[in-house]
Structures are given as C-alpha cells and as structure tokens.
C-alpha positions in Angstrom: 0.0 0.0 0.0 1.2 3.5 -0.9 1.7 6.4 1.5 -0.1 9.8 1.1 1.3 12.8 2.9 -0.9 15.7 4.1 1.0 18.8 5.3 -0.2 20.1 8.7 -0.3 23.7 7.6 0.5 26.6 9.9 0.9 30.4 9.4 1.7 31.6 12.9 4.9 33.3 14.0 7.7 32.7 14.8 8.4 30.3 11.9 10.8 27.6 12.9 14.1 27.3 11.0 13.2 23.7 9.9 9.8 24.7 8.5 9.1 23.9 4.9 7.2 26.4 2.7 3.8 25.2 1.4 3.7 25.5 -2.4 6.0 28.5 -2.4 3.6 30.6 -0.4 3.6 32.2 3.0 2.2 29.1 4.8 4.5 26.4 6.2 4.6 23.1 7.9 7.0 21.1 10.1 5.0 17.9 10.2 2.8 15.8 7.9 0.0 13.3 8.4 0.7 10.0 6.6 -2.4 8.4 5.2 -2.6 4.7 4.2 -5.6 2.7 3.0 -4.6 -0.2 5.2 -3.8 1.6 8.5 -4.3 4.6 10.7 -3.3 8.2 10.0 0.1 8.9 11.7 2.0 12.1 12.4 5.6 12.4 11.1 8.2 15.1 10.9 8.4 16.8 7.5 12.1 16.0 7.4 11.1 12.3 6.8 9.3 13.1 3.5 10.6 11.3 0.5 12.3 13.7 -2.0 9.5 13.6 -4.7 6.7 14.3 -2.2 8.7 17.0 -0.6 9.4 18.7 -3.9 5.7 18.6 -4.9 4.5 20.0 -1.6 7.0 22.9 -1.5 7.6 24.0 -5.1 6.1 27.4 -6.0 3.1 27.2 -8.3 3.6 29.3 -11.5 1.2 32.1 -12.2 -2.1 31.3 -13.8 -3.7 33.7 -16.3 -1.2 36.2 -15.0 -2.3 35.8 -11.5 0.2 34.9 -8.8 -0.4 31.5 -7.1 1.5 32.4 -3.9 -1.6 34.3 -2.5 -5.3 33.6 -2.6 -7.2 34.6 -5.7 -11.0 35.1 -5.9 -12.9 33.6 -8.8 -16.3 35.3 -9.2 -19.2 33.1 -10.4 -21.1 34.3 -13.4 -23.8 31.8 -14.3 -25.8 32.7 -17.4 -28.4 30.0 -16.9 -32.1 30.1 -16.1 -31.8 27.3 -13.6 -28.6 27.4 -11.5 -29.4 26.8 -7.9 -28.4 30.2 -6.6 -28.1 32.8 -9.3 -30.0 31.3 -12.2 -32.1 33.8 -14.3 -30.3 36.8 -12.9 -29.8 38.5 -16.3 -32.2 39.2 -19.2 -29.4 39.7 -21.8 -25.8 39.2 -22.5 -25.3 42.9 -21.9 -26.8 42.6 -18.4 -24.7 39.5 -17.7 -21.5 41.4 -18.8 -22.5 44.3 -16.6 -22.8 41.9 -13.6 -19.4 40.5 -14.5 -17.8 43.9 -14.5 -19.4 44.6 -11.1 -17.9 41.4 -9.7 -14.5 42.5 -10.9 -15.1 45.9 -9.3 -15.9 44.2 -6.1 -12.6 42.4 -6.0 -12.9 39.3 -8.2 -9.5 38.4 -9.8 -11.1 36.3 -12.5 -14.6 35.2 -13.6 -16.0 31.7 -14.2 -18.8 31.8 -16.8 -21.1 28.9 -17.2 -24.1 28.2 -19.5 -25.2 24.9 -18.1 -26.4 24.3 -14.6 -24.6 21.4 -12.9 -26.7 21.4 -9.7 -28.0 18.0 -8.6 -30.8 16.9 -10.9 -30.0 19.4 -13.7 -30.5 18.2 -17.3 -28.0 18.5 -20.1 -28.2 21.7 -22.2 -27.9 21.4 -26.0 -24.6 22.6 -27.4 -26.0 25.5 -29.4 -27.9 26.8 -26.5 -24.9 26.7 -24.1 -22.8 28.5 -26.7 -25.4 31.1 -27.3 -25.6 31.8 -23.5 -21.9 32.1 -22.9 -20.1 33.3 -26.0 -21.6 36.8 -26.2 -21.0 37.4 -22.5 -17.3 36.5 -22.8 -16.9 38.8 -25.8 -18.5 41.6 -23.9 -16.0 41.1 -21.1 -12.9 41.4 -23.2 -9.8 42.0 -21.2 -11.1 40.2 -18.1 -9.4 36.9 -17.0 -12.2 34.4 -17.8 -12.7 30.7 -17.2 -15.4 28.8 -19.2 -17.3 26.3 -17.0 -18.2 23.5 -19.4 -17.9 19.8 -20.0 -18.1 20.1 -23.8 -15.3 20.7 -26.4 -17.5 22.8 -28.9 -18.5 25.1 -26.0 -14.9 25.4 -24.9 -13.7 26.2 -28.4 -16.3 28.9 -28.9 -15.4 30.4 -25.5 -11.6 30.4 -26.1 -12.2 32.1 -29.5 -14.3 34.7 -27.7 -11.6 35.5 -25.1 -11.8 32.9 -22.3 -8.4 31.5 -21.2 -9.1 28.6 -18.8 -11.3 25.6 -19.1 -13.1 24.5 -16.0 -14.6 21.0 -16.4 -16.7 19.7 -13.6 -16.4 16.2 -15.0 -12.6 16.2 -14.8 -12.4 15.6 -18.6 -14.4 12.4 -18.5 -17.6 13.6 -20.1 -16.3 14.6 -23.6 -13.0 13.0 -24.6 -12.6 15.7 -27.3 -12.2 18.3 -24.6 -9.0 16.8 -23.3 -7.7 16.6 -26.9 -8.5 20.3 -27.3 -6.7 21.3 -24.1 -3.6 19.3 -25.0 -3.5 20.4 -28.7 -3.6 24.0 -27.7 -1.7 23.9 -24.4 -4.7 25.4 -22.6 -4.9 25.8 -18.8 -7.6 23.5 -17.4 -9.2 22.9 -14.1 -9.9 19.2 -13.4 -12.7 18.6 -10.9 -13.8 15.4 -9.3 -17.4 14.3 -9.6 -18.9 11.0 -8.9 -21.6 10.7 -11.6 -23.2 13.5 -13.6 -25.6 16.1 -12.4 -28.6 13.9 -13.1 -27.5 11.1 -10.7 -24.5 12.3 -8.6 -26.4 12.6 -5.4 -28.0 9.1 -5.7 -26.3 7.4 -2.7 -22.6 8.3 -3.4 -20.1 5.9 -1.9 -16.3 5.8 -1.4 -13.8 3.5 0.2 -11.9 6.6 1.5 -13.3 9.8 0.0 -10.0 11.8 0.6 -7.8 9.2 -1.0 -10.3 8.2 -3.8 -10.6 11.8 -4.9 -6.8 12.2 -4.8 -6.3 9.1 -6.9 -8.8 10.3 -9.5 -7.1 13.7 -9.8 -3.7 12.1 -9.9 -4.8 9.8 -12.8 -6.2 12.7 -14.8 -3.0 14.8 -14.3 -0.9 11.8 -15.4 -3.0 11.3 -18.5 -2.6 14.9 -19.5 1.1 15.0 -18.8 1.7 11.8 -20.7 0.0 13.4 -23.7 2.0 16.6 -23.5 0.2 19.1 -21.3 2.5 20.4 -18.7 1.5 20.2 -15.0 1.8 24.0 -14.7 -1.2 24.3 -16.9 -3.4 22.2 -14.5 -5.6 23.3 -11.6 -7.4 20.7 -9.4 -10.7 20.9 -7.6 -11.9 18.1 -5.2 -15.5 18.8 -6.2 -17.3 19.6 -3.0 -20.9 18.7 -3.4 -20.5 16.8 -6.6 -21.4 13.2 -5.8 -20.7 13.6 -2.1 -22.7 13.4 1.1 -22.3 16.0 3.8 -19.9 13.7 5.6 -17.8 13.3 2.4 -17.7 17.1 2.0 -16.5 17.7 5.5 -13.9 15.0 5.2 -12.5 16.6 2.1 -12.5 20.0 3.6 -10.7 18.7 6.7 -8.0 17.1 4.6 -7.7 19.6 1.8 -4.0 20.2 2.2 -3.4 16.6 1.0 -4.0 17.8 -2.5 -0.9 20.0 -2.5 0.9 16.7 -3.1 -0.3 16.8 -6.7 1.8 19.8 -7.4 -1.0 21.9 -8.9 -2.9 25.0 -7.6 -6.1 24.0 -5.8 -9.5 25.6 -6.6 -12.2 25.3 -3.9 -15.8 25.8 -4.8 -18.2 25.7 -1.8 -20.2 28.9 -2.3 -23.8 28.7 -1.1 -23.9 24.9 -1.4 -26.5 22.7 0.2 -24.4 21.4 3.2 -23.7 25.0 4.2 -27.4 25.7 4.3 -28.1 22.5 6.3 -25.3 23.1 8.9 -25.8 26.9 9.0 -29.6 26.7 9.0 -30.0 28.8 5.9 -32.5 27.2 3.5 -32.3 30.1 1.0 -29.0 29.9 -0.9 -28.7 33.7 -0.9 -28.5 33.6 2.9 -25.4 31.4 2.9 -22.7 34.0 2.5 -21.4 33.8 6.1 -21.1 30.1 6.0 -19.6 30.1 2.5 -17.0 32.7 3.6 -16.2 30.7 6.7 -15.5 27.5 4.6 -13.5 29.5 2.0 -11.2 30.9 4.7 -10.8 27.5 6.2 -9.6 26.3 2.8 -7.3 29.3 2.4 -5.8 28.5 5.8 -4.8 25.1 4.2 -3.2 26.8 1.3 -6.0 26.8 -1.3 -4.9 29.2 -4.1 -8.3 30.0 -5.7 -11.8 30.3 -4.1 -14.8 30.3 -6.4 -17.6 32.5 -4.9 -20.9 34.2 -5.5 -20.4 36.9 -2.8 -17.2 38.6 -4.1 -17.3 41.8 -2.1 -18.0 40.1 1.2 -15.3 37.4 0.6 -12.8 40.1 -0.4 -13.4 42.0 2.9 -13.3 38.8 5.0 -10.0 37.8 3.3 -8.4 41.2 3.9 -9.3 41.0 7.6 -8.1 37.4 7.9 -4.8 38.3 6.4 -4.4 41.4 8.5 -5.0 39.4 11.7 -2.6 36.8 10.6 0.1 39.4 10.1 -0.6 40.6 13.6 0.3 44.2 12.8 3.8 43.3 11.7 3.5 45.7 8.8 2.5 48.7 10.9 4.6 51.8 10.5 
C-alpha cells in the first residue's frame, strides 16, 4: 500500500528554522499526516518526507492567467443560466450579464467563471447550441477580463476560447467529452480538473467511497498523469476536489478537513463551496442567498490550508473577509 502525505499547515509566527514552505507561499509546515488505506493516520516530521513528495509540496506554483499563485485569488461566479441553484435567471441579456461580471471585478474578483449549463443535482444537459449562445456573447463583452469557461463540452470550450476565455473548468474532470482533453492538449490550454462521482442527473443518488479523501486524490492524480503523458505540462493544470458533486455532507466535511493533502499533486487548488447545500443545512440557511457567512467561513478554512483559488458568489464580502483574515494573521507586523 502506498503512502499519502498531508502537510499540517501553519501560518503563525515565529516560523521555525526547519519549517518547509507550502507551495512556495507564506504558509508552512513542520509535520505531515501520513495516510494509508490499510492503516491509521500517523503524524511524522516533515524531514522524513521522500524527496519527490517534498518537492511537490514545497515547489512554487507558476502564475495562472497572469495571477500569482502564492496568494489567494477570488474567482467570481457568473452563471448565465435560467436554472442554476443560486443565481439562475439573474440576467435578461448578454449585456446585463456582462455588466454583472464587471461589477464582480469591481468588487474584487480576480477572474470570472462563466457557465451556461447548470450542474446542480438533478440538472439536465443543455444542448450545445444553447450553451454556446448563452456564454459566447458574454465572454466577448467582457474582453480584457481573465475568464474561465465552465463547461464539459469541447465545442463550447472552443467557442469560449475564441471569444476570449483563457481557462477551461470541467466539472467532469475531462471524463464527459474526450474531445475536450484533446483540445486542451493540442492548444496547451490551462484546465481545471474537478472530481465528480456521476453526472448532475445522478450524482447525489447514494454516493459511496472506500476513502473519500484518497479516492478523490487518486482520480485527480490519474487525470493529471493522463494529460502529462499526452504533452500538457503540470503548470497548466488546476485541481478541484469537487465539494458537493457526488458527495454526502460527511464526504464534503472529510474533504475540507483534509484539503492540504491535494498539494501533493503539485498543482494549484481551486475550492468551490459557495452557497452549497451542506452550508445551508449546517448553517440553517434554506435560501442559498442567505449562505454568504457560511460560504466565507469555509472558504477561509480552505485558504488556511493553502488553497490558491476560491470560487464564490459573494465577491465583495469574501474580499473583505479575506483582507481582515490576512491582517489578523500578520498581527500588525507591517504597521509603521
């Protein structure tokens, strides 16, 4: 059985001399948790890490779309769908959607994730032409803004890239449309691989795992290996554990608790938890629009484990919370 190493991340001062940097950023660790499928989790000094694992955990992540990956970046959600669970039907035209996107940038979003097909549990597949018609004009209207296209389909991705998008965010982890992997590889495009057990129609029908943390890690590792073997460099790949996609509440919490494990894949981590159902259940907020406080709490918990990108609806509130979280962490050390 193989070993998996999860850095036990810290940010407090003073930083010990033997601390290792986490992914080239300001967080650090002196110990790791070793996970095995055939035994208990054990705590070990980071000095015992094998060289390959140490390199993956500590190496700086290159910039993505011109954005530094040594600090948290905020991805604003811009769904142009009539049926997304939280913000579906918000806009009557591409011009209105683009205006909303500009507003998100003004509120502090570093990039936008534009999607024309709802992937909420139970959602039905949208025809190609309709998905393109929803997304392409909005992307064109947002020229100059860093944009990710949230799609599972190669034709939609091609249209989006031509219109000005620069990152492909596939909730199926490149399993839905094989041609999408081909397109990313052929054009050396940045791609976010997300884990999902099943598609939107069935993913919440009794999802099961042997060990959700390690099962999701293995899937992402396999997809990264496939892309690398076919010529796409690891520095073009972002990973997302897929909170809420084919997971129970217990699965979601286990993944959130163990998020730092995924730094071992050597890629930036994207975390998308904004307004999701488990936040409403735990936080007693049935209406998705009332889930900003819980969403921000979970996003900050992820950032405390070194997550590089948080995907959010409530950009201004998240930006404010992040600024205060960082200021408290610095403890006034930058005061003059």
